[in-house]
Chimera marker file (.cmm) of the C-alpha trace (Angstrom):
<marker_set name="trace">
<marker id="1" x="-6.842" y="0.084" z="-11.531" r="1" g="1" b="0" radius="0.5"/>
<marker id="2" x="-9.334" y="0.928" z="-8.505" r="1" g="1" b="0" radius="0.5"/>
<marker id="3" x="-7.763" y="-0.058" z="-5.194" r="1" g="1" b="0" radius="0.5"/>
<marker id="4" x="-9.039" y="0.468" z="-1.780" r="1" g="1" b="0" radius="0.5"/>
<marker id="5" x="-6.459" y="1.447" z="1.061" r="1" g="1" b="0" radius="0.5"/>
<marker id="6" x="-7.462" y="1.092" z="4.834" r="1" g="1" b="0" radius="0.5"/>
<marker id="7" x="-6.385" y="1.328" z="7.992" r="1" g="1" b="0" radius="0.5"/>
<marker id="8" x="-3.946" y="4.222" z="8.020" r="1" g="1" b="0" radius="0.5"/>
<marker id="9" x="-1.915" y="4.723" z="10.459" r="1" g="1" b="0" radius="0.5"/>
<marker id="10" x="1.013" y="6.957" z="10.865" r="1" g="1" b="0" radius="0.5"/>
<marker id="11" x="4.138" y="7.400" z="14.267" r="1" g="1" b="0" radius="0.5"/>
<marker id="12" x="4.910" y="10.857" z="15.533" r="1" g="1" b="0" radius="0.5"/>
<marker id="13" x="2.855" y="13.685" z="15.718" r="1" g="1" b="0" radius="0.5"/>
<marker id="14" x="-0.434" y="12.425" z="13.337" r="1" g="1" b="0" radius="0.5"/>
<marker id="15" x="-2.860" y="9.130" z="13.848" r="1" g="1" b="0" radius="0.5"/>
<marker id="16" x="-5.031" y="8.319" z="11.569" r="1" g="1" b="0" radius="0.5"/>
<marker id="17" x="-7.368" y="5.477" z="12.665" r="1" g="1" b="0" radius="0.5"/>
<marker id="18" x="-9.312" y="3.554" z="10.036" r="1" g="1" b="0" radius="0.5"/>
<marker id="19" x="-9.136" y="6.109" z="7.539" r="1" g="1" b="0" radius="0.5"/>
<marker id="20" x="-10.794" y="5.276" z="3.815" r="1" g="1" b="0" radius="0.5"/>
<marker id="21" x="-9.912" y="6.453" z="0.800" r="1" g="1" b="0" radius="0.5"/>
<marker id="22" x="-9.414" y="5.687" z="-2.476" r="1" g="1" b="0" radius="0.5"/>
<marker id="23" x="-5.919" y="5.086" z="-4.134" r="1" g="1" b="0" radius="0.5"/>
<marker id="24" x="-6.742" y="5.273" z="-8.127" r="1" g="1" b="0" radius="0.5"/>
<marker id="25" x="-4.660" y="5.995" z="-11.114" r="1" g="1" b="0" radius="0.5"/>
<marker id="26" x="-5.794" y="7.978" z="-14.188" r="1" g="1" b="0" radius="0.5"/>
<marker id="27" x="-4.049" y="8.066" z="-17.284" r="1" g="1" b="0" radius="0.5"/>
<marker id="28" x="-0.024" y="8.664" z="-15.847" r="1" g="1" b="0" radius="0.5"/>
<marker id="29" x="-1.732" y="10.741" z="-12.120" r="1" g="1" b="0" radius="0.5"/>
<marker id="30" x="-2.184" y="8.863" z="-9.161" r="1" g="1" b="0" radius="0.5"/>
<marker id="31" x="-4.126" y="10.098" z="-5.890" r="1" g="1" b="0" radius="0.5"/>
<marker id="32" x="-2.465" y="9.231" z="-2.989" r="1" g="1" b="0" radius="0.5"/>
<marker id="33" x="-3.030" y="9.776" z="0.823" r="1" g="1" b="0" radius="0.5"/>
<marker id="34" x="-1.483" y="13.740" z="1.956" r="1" g="1" b="0" radius="0.5"/>
<marker id="35" x="1.524" y="11.824" z="4.609" r="1" g="1" b="0" radius="0.5"/>
<marker id="36" x="2.897" y="9.859" z="1.572" r="1" g="1" b="0" radius="0.5"/>
<marker id="37" x="5.053" y="12.138" z="1.107" r="1" g="1" b="0" radius="0.5"/>
<marker id="38" x="8.330" y="9.855" z="0.224" r="1" g="1" b="0" radius="0.5"/>
<marker id="39" x="9.755" y="8.827" z="-2.773" r="1" g="1" b="0" radius="0.5"/>
<marker id="40" x="9.407" y="5.328" z="-2.270" r="1" g="1" b="0" radius="0.5"/>
<marker id="41" x="8.276" y="2.760" z="0.059" r="1" g="1" b="0" radius="0.5"/>
<marker id="42" x="8.616" y="-1.416" z="1.345" r="1" g="1" b="0" radius="0.5"/>
<marker id="43" x="5.326" y="-2.194" z="-0.289" r="1" g="1" b="0" radius="0.5"/>
<marker id="44" x="4.482" y="-6.330" z="0.959" r="1" g="1" b="0" radius="0.5"/>
<marker id="45" x="2.564" y="-8.993" z="0.021" r="1" g="1" b="0" radius="0.5"/>
<marker id="46" x="0.398" y="-10.704" z="2.263" r="1" g="1" b="0" radius="0.5"/>
<marker id="47" x="-1.213" y="-14.086" z="2.773" r="1" g="1" b="0" radius="0.5"/>
<marker id="48" x="-5.534" y="-14.299" z="3.659" r="1" g="1" b="0" radius="0.5"/>
<marker id="49" x="-3.603" y="-16.067" z="6.710" r="1" g="1" b="0" radius="0.5"/>
<marker id="50" x="-1.722" y="-12.804" z="7.701" r="1" g="1" b="0" radius="0.5"/>
<marker id="51" x="1.723" y="-14.099" z="6.691" r="1" g="1" b="0" radius="0.5"/>
<marker id="52" x="4.325" y="-12.459" z="4.793" r="1" g="1" b="0" radius="0.5"/>
<marker id="53" x="4.257" y="-13.823" z="0.834" r="1" g="1" b="0" radius="0.5"/>
<marker id="54" x="7.743" y="-14.120" z="0.462" r="1" g="1" b="0" radius="0.5"/>
<marker id="55" x="9.039" y="-12.594" z="-2.661" r="1" g="1" b="0" radius="0.5"/>
<marker id="56" x="6.552" y="-10.076" z="-2.303" r="1" g="1" b="0" radius="0.5"/>
<marker id="57" x="8.671" y="-7.367" z="-0.540" r="1" g="1" b="0" radius="0.5"/>
<marker id="58" x="10.259" y="-3.914" z="-2.411" r="1" g="1" b="0" radius="0.5"/>
<marker id="59" x="10.687" y="-0.922" z="-2.257" r="1" g="1" b="0" radius="0.5"/>
<marker id="60" x="8.891" y="0.947" z="-4.990" r="1" g="1" b="0" radius="0.5"/>
<marker id="61" x="8.267" y="4.381" z="-6.253" r="1" g="1" b="0" radius="0.5"/>
<marker id="62" x="5.648" y="6.238" z="-5.052" r="1" g="1" b="0" radius="0.5"/>
<marker id="63" x="4.385" y="6.785" z="-8.070" r="1" g="1" b="0" radius="0.5"/>
<marker id="64" x="4.811" y="3.163" z="-9.010" r="1" g="1" b="0" radius="0.5"/>
<marker id="65" x="2.649" y="1.975" z="-6.373" r="1" g="1" b="0" radius="0.5"/>
<marker id="66" x="-1.212" y="2.119" z="-8.246" r="1" g="1" b="0" radius="0.5"/>
<marker id="67" x="0.430" y="-0.204" z="-10.774" r="1" g="1" b="0" radius="0.5"/>
<marker id="68" x="2.569" y="-2.265" z="-8.286" r="1" g="1" b="0" radius="0.5"/>
<marker id="69" x="-0.415" y="-2.718" z="-5.716" r="1" g="1" b="0" radius="0.5"/>
<marker id="70" x="-2.654" y="-4.496" z="-9.046" r="1" g="1" b="0" radius="0.5"/>
<marker id="71" x="0.185" y="-6.886" z="-10.063" r="1" g="1" b="0" radius="0.5"/>
<marker id="72" x="0.226" y="-7.715" z="-6.157" r="1" g="1" b="0" radius="0.5"/>
<marker id="73" x="-3.247" y="-8.271" z="-5.711" r="1" g="1" b="0" radius="0.5"/>
<marker id="74" x="-3.308" y="-10.217" z="-8.994" r="1" g="1" b="0" radius="0.5"/>
<marker id="75" x="-1.661" y="-12.952" z="-7.532" r="1" g="1" b="0" radius="0.5"/>
<marker id="76" x="-3.293" y="-15.975" z="-5.429" r="1" g="1" b="0" radius="0.5"/>
<marker id="77" x="-1.753" y="-16.228" z="-2.880" r="1" g="1" b="0" radius="0.5"/>
<marker id="78" x="-1.895" y="-12.023" z="-1.945" r="1" g="1" b="0" radius="0.5"/>
<marker id="79" x="-4.619" y="-11.023" z="-0.047" r="1" g="1" b="0" radius="0.5"/>
<marker id="80" x="-3.690" y="-7.723" z="0.677" r="1" g="1" b="0" radius="0.5"/>
<marker id="81" x="-0.987" y="-5.792" z="0.751" r="1" g="1" b="0" radius="0.5"/>
<marker id="82" x="0.822" y="-3.087" z="3.701" r="1" g="1" b="0" radius="0.5"/>
<marker id="83" x="2.691" y="0.164" z="2.210" r="1" g="1" b="0" radius="0.5"/>
<marker id="84" x="5.742" y="0.409" z="4.814" r="1" g="1" b="0" radius="0.5"/>
<marker id="85" x="8.560" y="3.041" z="4.805" r="1" g="1" b="0" radius="0.5"/>
<marker id="86" x="11.424" y="2.167" z="2.806" r="1" g="1" b="0" radius="0.5"/>
<marker id="87" x="13.678" y="3.758" z="5.747" r="1" g="1" b="0" radius="0.5"/>
<marker id="88" x="12.245" y="2.563" z="8.582" r="1" g="1" b="0" radius="0.5"/>
<marker id="89" x="9.410" y="-0.287" z="8.083" r="1" g="1" b="0" radius="0.5"/>
<marker id="90" x="7.390" y="2.003" z="9.995" r="1" g="1" b="0" radius="0.5"/>
<marker id="91" x="3.494" y="0.385" z="8.854" r="1" g="1" b="0" radius="0.5"/>
<marker id="92" x="1.852" y="3.428" z="7.112" r="1" g="1" b="0" radius="0.5"/>
<marker id="93" x="-1.411" y="1.360" z="5.666" r="1" g="1" b="0" radius="0.5"/>
<marker id="94" x="-2.870" y="-1.414" z="4.153" r="1" g="1" b="0" radius="0.5"/>
<marker id="95" x="-4.283" y="-1.820" z="0.195" r="1" g="1" b="0" radius="0.5"/>
<marker id="96" x="-7.251" y="-4.633" z="-0.535" r="1" g="1" b="0" radius="0.5"/>
<marker id="97" x="-8.757" y="-5.283" z="-3.828" r="1" g="1" b="0" radius="0.5"/>
<marker id="98" x="-11.732" y="-2.921" z="-4.200" r="1" g="1" b="0" radius="0.5"/>
<marker id="99" x="-15.447" y="-4.351" z="-4.088" r="1" g="1" b="0" radius="0.5"/>
<link id1="1" id2="2" r="1" g="1" b="0" radius="0.2"/>
<link id1="2" id2="3" r="1" g="1" b="0" radius="0.2"/>
<link id1="3" id2="4" r="1" g="1" b="0" radius="0.2"/>
<link id1="4" id2="5" r="1" g="1" b="0" radius="0.2"/>
<link id1="5" id2="6" r="1" g="1" b="0" radius="0.2"/>
<link id1="6" id2="7" r="1" g="1" b="0" radius="0.2"/>
<link id1="7" id2="8" r="1" g="1" b="0" radius="0.2"/>
<link id1="8" id2="9" r="1" g="1" b="0" radius="0.2"/>
<link id1="9" id2="10" r="1" g="1" b="0" radius="0.2"/>
<link id1="10" id2="11" r="1" g="1" b="0" radius="0.2"/>
<link id1="11" id2="12" r="1" g="1" b="0" radius="0.2"/>
<link id1="12" id2="13" r="1" g="1" b="0" radius="0.2"/>
<link id1="13" id2="14" r="1" g="1" b="0" radius="0.2"/>
<link id1="14" id2="15" r="1" g="1" b="0" radius="0.2"/>
<link id1="15" id2="16" r="1" g="1" b="0" radius="0.2"/>
<link id1="16" id2="17" r="1" g="1" b="0" radius="0.2"/>
<link id1="17" id2="18" r="1" g="1" b="0" radius="0.2"/>
<link id1="18" id2="19" r="1" g="1" b="0" radius="0.2"/>
<link id1="19" id2="20" r="1" g="1" b="0" radius="0.2"/>
<link id1="20" id2="21" r="1" g="1" b="0" radius="0.2"/>
<link id1="21" id2="22" r="1" g="1" b="0" radius="0.2"/>
<link id1="22" id2="23" r="1" g="1" b="0" radius="0.2"/>
<link id1="23" id2="24" r="1" g="1" b="0" radius="0.2"/>
<link id1="24" id2="25" r="1" g="1" b="0" radius="0.2"/>
<link id1="25" id2="26" r="1" g="1" b="0" radius="0.2"/>
<link id1="26" id2="27" r="1" g="1" b="0" radius="0.2"/>
<link id1="27" id2="28" r="1" g="1" b="0" radius="0.2"/>
<link id1="28" id2="29" r="1" g="1" b="0" radius="0.2"/>
<link id1="29" id2="30" r="1" g="1" b="0" radius="0.2"/>
<link id1="30" id2="31" r="1" g="1" b="0" radius="0.2"/>
<link id1="31" id2="32" r="1" g="1" b="0" radius="0.2"/>
<link id1="32" id2="33" r="1" g="1" b="0" radius="0.2"/>
<link id1="33" id2="34" r="1" g="1" b="0" radius="0.2"/>
<link id1="34" id2="35" r="1" g="1" b="0" radius="0.2"/>
<link id1="35" id2="36" r="1" g="1" b="0" radius="0.2"/>
<link id1="36" id2="37" r="1" g="1" b="0" radius="0.2"/>
<link id1="37" id2="38" r="1" g="1" b="0" radius="0.2"/>
<link id1="38" id2="39" r="1" g="1" b="0" radius="0.2"/>
<link id1="39" id2="40" r="1" g="1" b="0" radius="0.2"/>
<link id1="40" id2="41" r="1" g="1" b="0" radius="0.2"/>
<link id1="41" id2="42" r="1" g="1" b="0" radius="0.2"/>
<link id1="42" id2="43" r="1" g="1" b="0" radius="0.2"/>
<link id1="43" id2="44" r="1" g="1" b="0" radius="0.2"/>
<link id1="44" id2="45" r="1" g="1" b="0" radius="0.2"/>
<link id1="45" id2="46" r="1" g="1" b="0" radius="0.2"/>
<link id1="46" id2="47" r="1" g="1" b="0" radius="0.2"/>
<link id1="47" id2="48" r="1" g="1" b="0" radius="0.2"/>
<link id1="48" id2="49" r="1" g="1" b="0" radius="0.2"/>
<link id1="49" id2="50" r="1" g="1" b="0" radius="0.2"/>
<link id1="50" id2="51" r="1" g="1" b="0" radius="0.2"/>
<link id1="51" id2="52" r="1" g="1" b="0" radius="0.2"/>
<link id1="52" id2="53" r="1" g="1" b="0" radius="0.2"/>
<link id1="53" id2="54" r="1" g="1" b="0" radius="0.2"/>
<link id1="54" id2="55" r="1" g="1" b="0" radius="0.2"/>
<link id1="55" id2="56" r="1" g="1" b="0" radius="0.2"/>
<link id1="56" id2="57" r="1" g="1" b="0" radius="0.2"/>
<link id1="57" id2="58" r="1" g="1" b="0" radius="0.2"/>
<link id1="58" id2="59" r="1" g="1" b="0" radius="0.2"/>
<link id1="59" id2="60" r="1" g="1" b="0" radius="0.2"/>
<link id1="60" id2="61" r="1" g="1" b="0" radius="0.2"/>
<link id1="61" id2="62" r="1" g="1" b="0" radius="0.2"/>
<link id1="62" id2="63" r="1" g="1" b="0" radius="0.2"/>
<link id1="63" id2="64" r="1" g="1" b="0" radius="0.2"/>
<link id1="64" id2="65" r="1" g="1" b="0" radius="0.2"/>
<link id1="65" id2="66" r="1" g="1" b="0" radius="0.2"/>
<link id1="66" id2="67" r="1" g="1" b="0" radius="0.2"/>
<link id1="67" id2="68" r="1" g="1" b="0" radius="0.2"/>
<link id1="68" id2="69" r="1" g="1" b="0" radius="0.2"/>
<link id1="69" id2="70" r="1" g="1" b="0" radius="0.2"/>
<link id1="70" id2="71" r="1" g="1" b="0" radius="0.2"/>
<link id1="71" id2="72" r="1" g="1" b="0" radius="0.2"/>
<link id1="72" id2="73" r="1" g="1" b="0" radius="0.2"/>
<link id1="73" id2="74" r="1" g="1" b="0" radius="0.2"/>
<link id1="74" id2="75" r="1" g="1" b="0" radius="0.2"/>
<link id1="75" id2="76" r="1" g="1" b="0" radius="0.2"/>
<link id1="76" id2="77" r="1" g="1" b="0" radius="0.2"/>
<link id1="77" id2="78" r="1" g="1" b="0" radius="0.2"/>
<link id1="78" id2="79" r="1" g="1" b="0" radius="0.2"/>
<link id1="79" id2="80" r="1" g="1" b="0" radius="0.2"/>
<link id1="80" id2="81" r="1" g="1" b="0" radius="0.2"/>
<link id1="81" id2="82" r="1" g="1" b="0" radius="0.2"/>
<link id1="82" id2="83" r="1" g="1" b="0" radius="0.2"/>
<link id1="83" id2="84" r="1" g="1" b="0" radius="0.2"/>
<link id1="84" id2="85" r="1" g="1" b="0" radius="0.2"/>
<link id1="85" id2="86" r="1" g="1" b="0" radius="0.2"/>
<link id1="86" id2="87" r="1" g="1" b="0" radius="0.2"/>
<link id1="87" id2="88" r="1" g="1" b="0" radius="0.2"/>
<link id1="88" id2="89" r="1" g="1" b="0" radius="0.2"/>
<link id1="89" id2="90" r="1" g="1" b="0" radius="0.2"/>
<link id1="90" id2="91" r="1" g="1" b="0" radius="0.2"/>
<link id1="91" id2="92" r="1" g="1" b="0" radius="0.2"/>
<link id1="92" id2="93" r="1" g="1" b="0" radius="0.2"/>
<link id1="93" id2="94" r="1" g="1" b="0" radius="0.2"/>
<link id1="94" id2="95" r="1" g="1" b="0" radius="0.2"/>
<link id1="95" id2="96" r="1" g="1" b="0" radius="0.2"/>
<link id1="96" id2="97" r="1" g="1" b="0" radius="0.2"/>
<link id1="97" id2="98" r="1" g="1" b="0" radius="0.2"/>
<link id1="98" id2="99" r="1" g="1" b="0" radius="0.2"/>
</marker_set>
């Protein structure tokens, strides 16, 4: 799985605008942005008209995000994903299909 995460925006003391990086899986390990320190996040799918795709949102373990993202992005009705705080629903970043 090769996913590109874009448009990182973190509230509080750190703000990262339009940060681009790759989230990739390599065996059992995954590379995540340093600010993703919680054990879990909400992963939610959005359509190409920027509407929530109901039934896609779930609290997801941080280590499971690459596999869950790949599964959701394989759906025809999902254009991109948001990673949000599992506690406060704050937006952290967007995941899009690479390429």
